[in-house]
Structures are given as C-alpha cells and as structure tokens.
N, C-alpha and C positions, 0 to 999 in steps of 0.2 A: 398752740396757745400764743396769741399775738403779744401778750404782756411780756413774755420771755424773749421775743424776737429783739434783735439788736441791729442798729444802723451803724455802719462803718463810714464815717465821714472823712473829712480832710485830715483831721488829727489822728493819732494812733488810738484814740478812744473808741470803743464800741459802746454806743449809748442805746439804752432801751428805746424801742419805737413808741411805746405808750407810757404816759406818766400821769401823775396826779397834780393838778393845779391847786394851790392853796389860797387862791384869791378869795377874799372875803371870809376866810375862816380865822376869826380873831379870838374866840372864846377858848381858853386853854383846854377845857374839857372836850370841846368839839375838835380841836386840833389833835389831841391825843387819840380820840375815837377814829377820826378820819385816817390818820397815819397808820394806826394799828390795823384797821380794817383793810387798808390798801396793801400793807405789807403782807397780811394774812392771805390776800388774794393774789400775791405774786408781784405787785408793783415794786419797782426799785428806783424809779425816776420820779423826782419831786421838783415842781416848779414854784419859784417864789420871786419876789422882787421887793426892792426897798419901799415902793409905794403901797405894797400890801399891808405894811404895818404889823406884821406878825412874826418877823424873823426871830426875835428873842424867844417867843413861845414855841416856835418850831424847834429851835435848838434844845430847849428844855425837854420838849416831848421826845425828840430823837434820842437824847441821852437816857431817858427812862424806857423807851419802847424797844430800841434796838436789842439790848441784852435779853429782853423777855421773848424775843423772836430768834434768839441765837445768831444775831447779826452784829457786825461791826461797821464802823463808818465806811470802810472800803467796799462794803457790799451794796451801798446805795449811791445814787447819782443825784446831785442837787444842782439845778440850773437857777441862776439868779440873774435878774435884769437890773442893770445900773441905769438909773435915770439921773443924770447930773444935776437936774433942777431940784430933785427931792433930797438926795443924799450924796453930794459930790464926794467921790473917792472913798466912800464908806466901805469898810471891810465887813461884810455881813457875817462871815464865818466867826468873827469875834462875838457877835451877838448870838450866833447859833451855839456858841461854845463847842464848835467843831474846828478841826484843824484847817480846813480848806473848802472852797467851792469847787465842784467838779468842772463847771463851765459857767462863764459869765458873758452876757450880751449887753451891749449898750442899747438902750431904748430911749427914743425921743418921741413922746406923744405929741401929736399935732392938734388934737382936739381937746 
C-alpha cells in the first residue's frame, strides 16, 4: 500500500510518499469530509499553503477529526508553503490551532 510508504529525505523525518492536497477546499463541511475520508483510507500527509485560504478551517477540522480516528497531532504530517507575498512570516500552525508544522517550503509563484 503506497499510502503507508515513507520517504527518508535529508532530514531525520520519514515523510509519507503520498498525501492529500487541500487546495481549493474551503467549505468547512468539505474540509472535514475530505480529511476524514483521507485519514480513513490511510493518508497521514496533508499539504496546504497560505494562499489556499483554508488554514483556519483545516485546524478546526483536525482538532475534531483526529480524536474520532484515535489519532493525535504527532500521527500526521502537515506541509505548508510560505509565499512571502501572501502572508509574510505568518505562523500557520497558530491558525491551525496545532503546535507546529511538520515541514515548510518557501514558494514563489512566477505566474
């Protein structure tokens, strides 16, 4: 099952090979449905970014969904992209109501 496979990169982190992108999922009901279904099917990696505009909804959904799947924050991986033009130095985990981001990338859109 590729969903459970992990990639060992430069850091000491073993990150799942496959994940769910949350791009354009902005309705709280859809966010909850998508995250719950993904977790149920084994996904543990979730991708977001400041320009997605759904970070606060993701945080609220994770807070509600994780316990119902017998998971804690440390069981999932969250990748966030930082676009300095959209949200300079913003700390998305504050919006998520979670303690930390697993991984952050700086993203600079050229188009």
